[in-house]
C-alpha positions, 0 to 999 in steps of 0.5 A: 474784188467783184466775184461776179465778174469771173466765169468759166472753168479753165484749165491749164493745158500743159504741153512738153515738146509740142505734145500735150500732157495726159494730165490736161486731158484729165482735167478737161474731163473733170472740168466738164463736170464742174462746168455742167454744174455751174452752167458755164464753159470749159476753156484750155489755156495752152501755152508754149511755142508753135503749138496752136495746131494742138488746139483741136486735141483739147476740143476733142477732150471737152474744151469749148474754148482754147486760149493759145499763148504763142511766143518764142519765150515759151518754147521751153518751160521757164518759171518767170515767162510761164507765170506771166503768161497764166497770170496775164491770161487770168487777169484778162478773162476772169475765170471762176475756177483754174485747174493746174496738174500736179506735175513738176511743172504744175507744182512750180507754176501754180503757186506762183500764179495764184500769188500773182493774181492774189488768190489761194491755191489748194495742192494735190487735190484728189476730189473736186465738186461744186457745193456749199460753203460751209459744208454744214449750215452755221448759225449766223454764218452765210452759207455760200453756194456753187463753191468749188470744194477742194478736197485733199489728204492732209497730215501725211494722208492720215485725214482728209480735208475739204477746202474752199476759196469763197472770197477770192477768184479764181478758185485754184487747185493743182490736181494729181495725175491719174485721179480724174478720168478723161472723157471718151474723145469727141472726134472732129470736135472743134473749139473756139480759138483765140490768141492772147499774148501779153507781151514778154520783156526778158529780164534778169528774172528769166533763167537761161537754158544751157542744155536739156538732158532727157533721162531714158526710163528703163521701166514701164510707167506704172500709171499706164499699166492695166495689170499691176502687181504691187509689193510691200515690205511683207515681201521680205527682201528685194530678192523676193520681189522675183516672185512678184516679177514672175506673176507679172510676166505671166499676166503681162503686167507691171511690178510696182510697190508701196512707200516702205519698199522705196525707203528701204531701197529695194525699189525706185521711186517711180514704181511707188503707189500711194500718196507720196508716189503715183496714183493708178487705175489698172484693171487688176491690182494685186496688193501682196505683202502690203498692210494697207496704210491710208496713204497707200490705199489713197493711190490705188482704191480706183483700180478695177479689181483689187486682189489682196494677199497677206499673212494678217487677216486684220490688215486694213487692205482687206477692207478695200480688196475685192478678193483676199487671200490670207497666207503666206505670200511665198507659197501663194504667189508661186502657186498662183503663177504656176496655175496661170502658166498651166491655164494659159498653156491649156488655152493655146 
């Protein structure tokens, strides 16, 4: 493999029902940073059917070029045709870096594509940067420059691993939603659009879709919430979450929770924040009755303001909190709610 042939930072621009997923814009924002360090361009790979009209959106969020693979076989996501499409793009254009969102689709697609193009894949990354490998020079070993350093939690979040893929290309990673920042859209931006179709020959590997059933979520996606009131095992019971719900209602926020709460069956998985849940970046994050295990902190530490309420003064959550209150949440939270109600009423 001639590594010099591989150039550019590529992003799989996931779309569902001809609507680009938010993770694509997040990855383009990060790709711009990586491309600047490598003095190269950002390319979005758009796969689907009847999707060419989406290219301008990708340009507004940072794509210099958009490769469109448009075919009726790609109308709905199926592993085999999508893997064939993305692997064919990689073999044809030879990107140096290929980023895929760690969504349900990306987690299925990424490993299959990396195997087809004979490269490695680092899954569920939370940090991406360009640097040297090995990180520290080792006597007798060449230190390679301009490598993609892919960082992800390992061993259940108890340690952080930085991984490189120095001898194969592309360097591939799936990236968790919510951990990268979108850029401010550049209105009117246009990308160089190139159509590419490797051809599709349906065979017995192609899944036949008989029906698509779309579930209707009854709760707000916590990743979109500006204010989150999050509870942990310390809340005590599912009934006790009522005091958190009251606080969230006053603030116009949303209730979320830790893994311990989900494991206890108190709240659904969709509300879980943390390494095995969702990564969130609200303006304000209340951590109530949450100890602050590293797995949870990994999912909320980028919040603008973190307010912790816990009766244990030594709880690790206070290490990342901007404001902390030590005491009984059953007394503190209702008083806070009432005080906020009075403040809002007075303001009116």
